[in-house]
N, C-alpha and C positions, 0 to 999 in steps of 0.2 A: 203326588209325583215323587218318584224316586231319583236320586242322583246316581249317575253311572260312573263318575270319576273322569270322564273325558272332557276335553276342552271344547267350548262352543266355537263356532265359526267366527264370531265377533272377537273373542279373546285371541284367537290365532292371528286375525287381521291386525289387531292393535299391537301385538308383539312384533309382527313383521314390519309395521310402520315405524315403530320405535327403533328397531335395528337399522332400518334404512336412514332415518334421520341421524342417528349416531355415526353411521358410516360416512354419510355426506359431510358431517362436521369434521370428522377425523381427516378426510381427504383434503378439505380446504385448509385445515390447520397445518397439515404436514407440508403443503406447498408454501405457506407463509413461514413455517419454521425453517424450511430449506433455504429460502431467500435470506432470512435472518442469519443463518449459519454461514452462508457465502459472504455476506457483508461483514460479519465479525472476523472471518478468516482473512479477508483481504485487508481489513483495517489493521489487524495484528501483523500481517506480513509487511505492509509498507512502513508502518511505524517502527517495526523491528529492524528493517533495513536502514532507516534513518538513524536509529540509536546505535546500530552496529557500526555505521560510518563514523559516528562520533567516538565510539569506544576504540576503534582502530586508530583514530587520530590521537587520542590520549595515550594509547599504549606505545606509540612510536616516538614519544618525547625523548629527545637527546640521543637519537639513533641516526647516524650519518647516512645510512643507506636507505632512507625512506623516500617515498614519493612526496610531492608537495602537499598532499592532503587526500582525504577520502570523502566521497559524497554519494548522493543518489541523483540520478538523471531520470526525469519523467518525460516520456514522449507521448503526448496526448493523442496524436494521430495514429500511432501504432498500438496504443493501449498497453505500453510496456514501461517498466522501470528497472533501472540497472544500478547495482552497487558497484562503484568504480573507484579507482585510485587515479589521482591527477598526476600525470607524468608528461610535462611539456616535451615537445620534440627536441629541445635543446639539451635535455638530460642525457647523461651518459647511461650506459646499460645498467650499471650497478647503483648509482646514486644521483641525486639532484643537489645542486648547490643552492645557496640562498638567492643568488642572482637569477638562477633558472626559475625558482619559485616566484620571485617578485615579478618576472616577466610573463608568468603564466596567465592564460586567459580565464582561469578558474572555472572551467566547464568541461563537460564530457566531450571527447573527440569521437563522434559517431564512426563506427566501423573499425575502431582500434581495439583489437582483441587483447592487446597488452594492458589496457586500462580496466577491462571487465573483470570483476570478482564474481558476481552472481547476476543473473538476469531473470526477471519475472514477467509474466504476461497475465493481464486481467482476464477473467472468464469472458467468453464471447458476447454475452448480453450486457457487459459492464463497460463503462468508458470514463475517462477523466473529463471533468468539466470545470469551467471557471478558472482555468490557468492558461498561461501562454502555451503554444504548441510544444516547445522544448523548455523545460524548467529544470534547473540544477540547484541542489543544496550541497555546498562543499564546506567541509571543516578543515582548517589548516592548523597544524601544530605550531607552537607549543600550547597555546590556549585555544580550545576548539570553538572559536567564534564562527558562526555560520556566514557564508557568503552566498547570497541568493542571486541567481542569474536567470533571467533578467531581474534587476532589482524591483521590488514591489513596495517601496515606501517603508522599508523596515520589517515587513512581514508579507507572507503570501498564503492565501487560502487555497487548499487543494480539496476538490470535491470529486468523489467517485460515485457515479450514478448508475443504477441498474434498472431493470425492467420494473414496471408498475410503481415508479417513484421511489424505489428503495435506494439506499445509499448512505453515505456519511461524508462529513467534512472535517478537516482539521487545518490548523493554522501553524505555520512555522515562522518564528521571528528571527532576526539577525543575531540573536544570542543563542540560537539553536533550540529554544524551548518549543515544545509541541503542545498545542492545546486542541483537544477534541471538542468540536462544536456540536 
């Protein structure tokens, strides 16, 4: 028997089967990788917003024209979070006095465009879980101690949950420390 150099039908079927298996694995892996990428991006965005609020608070030390503080408002129902500045209604247009800040309710006033610095929305398949419907983390100068509204016993756990059980959790305590769980 002489060899012609062509592939047999069995060899061709094996090659096609291997390619099909590798393609199926790549499709499944890319879907999981996309979910992981979305989770990582949202974790980075919300933690960055909280750190930015703290940094803005520290940077305004000894400045008389500052708001009473900076914070992040989480609205579980809408799936949004807002980086905001706390400006009680009693504040003058240019500055807040110490008395204004003491009388402040230490939370975001929904619908007040004067308070909003940046607003973020979770992807449509993701939602906040295990937190009150409206939750605020506020830092007040000069020392950026966190004020959690509503209070959660010194700390609050925030969970973002996505499809197929994907998601992440982190905890914020009243010292402003963030712990990824």
